[in-house]
C-alpha positions as CSV (number, residue, x, y, z in Angstrom):
1,V,0.8,-6.2,14.4
2,L,0.1,-6.4,18.1
3,A,-2.8,-3.9,18.4
4,D,-5.5,-2.2,16.4
5,G,-3.6,0.9,16.7
6,H,-0.7,-0.4,14.9
7,V,-2.4,-1.3,11.8
8,S,-2.1,2.2,10.2
9,W,1.7,2.6,10.4
10,A,2.3,-1.2,9.6
11,C,0.3,-0.8,6.3
12,E,2.3,2.3,5.5
13,A,5.5,0.5,6.4
14,F,4.6,-2.5,4.2
15,S,3.7,-0.2,1.3
16,K,6.9,1.4,1.6
17,L,9.0,-2.0,1.9
18,H,7.1,-3.9,-0.7
19,G,5.8,-1.3,-2.9
20,P,8.2,-1.8,-5.8
21,D,7.3,-5.6,-5.7
22,L,3.7,-4.9,-5.7
23,V,3.7,-2.5,-8.6
24,K,5.6,-5.1,-10.7
25,S,2.7,-7.7,-10.1
26,P,-0.7,-6.3,-10.8
27,A,-2.3,-9.4,-9.0
28,L,-0.3,-8.7,-5.7
29,F,-0.9,-4.9,-6.1
30,W,-4.7,-5.5,-6.3
31,C,-4.6,-8.1,-3.5
32,W,-3.0,-5.6,-1.2
33,R,-5.4,-2.8,-2.2
34,L,-8.5,-5.1,-1.6
35,F,-6.8,-6.1,1.8
36,M,-6.7,-2.5,2.8
37,I,-10.2,-2.2,1.9
38,K,-11.2,-5.0,4.2
39,L,-9.1,-3.5,7.0
40,W,-11.0,-0.1,6.5
41,N,-14.3,-2.0,6.5
42,H,-13.6,-3.3,9.8
43,G,-12.5,-0.1,11.2
44,L,-9.0,-1.0,11.4
45,L,-7.5,1.4,8.9
46,D,-8.7,5.0,8.4
47,A,-9.1,7.0,5.2
48,G,-5.7,9.0,5.8
49,A,-3.6,5.8,6.3
50,M,-5.3,4.3,3.2
51,N,-4.6,7.6,1.1
52,N,-1.0,7.5,2.3
53,C,-0.5,3.9,1.3
54,S,-2.1,4.7,-2.2
55,M,0.3,7.7,-2.6
56,I,3.3,5.5,-1.6
57,L,2.2,3.0,-4.2
58,Q,1.5,5.4,-6.9
59,R,5.2,6.9,-6.3
60,C,6.5,3.5,-6.7
61,Q,4.7,3.3,-10.0
62,N,5.8,6.6,-11.1
63,E,9.6,5.5,-10.2
64,G,9.2,2.3,-12.1
65,S,7.6,3.9,-15.3
66,D,10.4,6.4,-15.2
67,A,13.2,3.6,-14.9
68,M,11.6,1.9,-18.0
69,K,11.7,5.1,-20.2
70,S,15.4,5.4,-19.5
């Protein structure tokens, strides 16, 4: 990430790319969420981007639980 303005899209891209792995490991999942909170506390991540990342992770969780049911 080269500039503060890139943090939002970088977090969303990271969530999309690594979401399936994050939801498989509760420890990694919560580390990522806490890191996003730290970014928000420092003013580097806005609420909209944080919500988008949470929705991406929630979709990954739902897809993972659907695959386990099949």
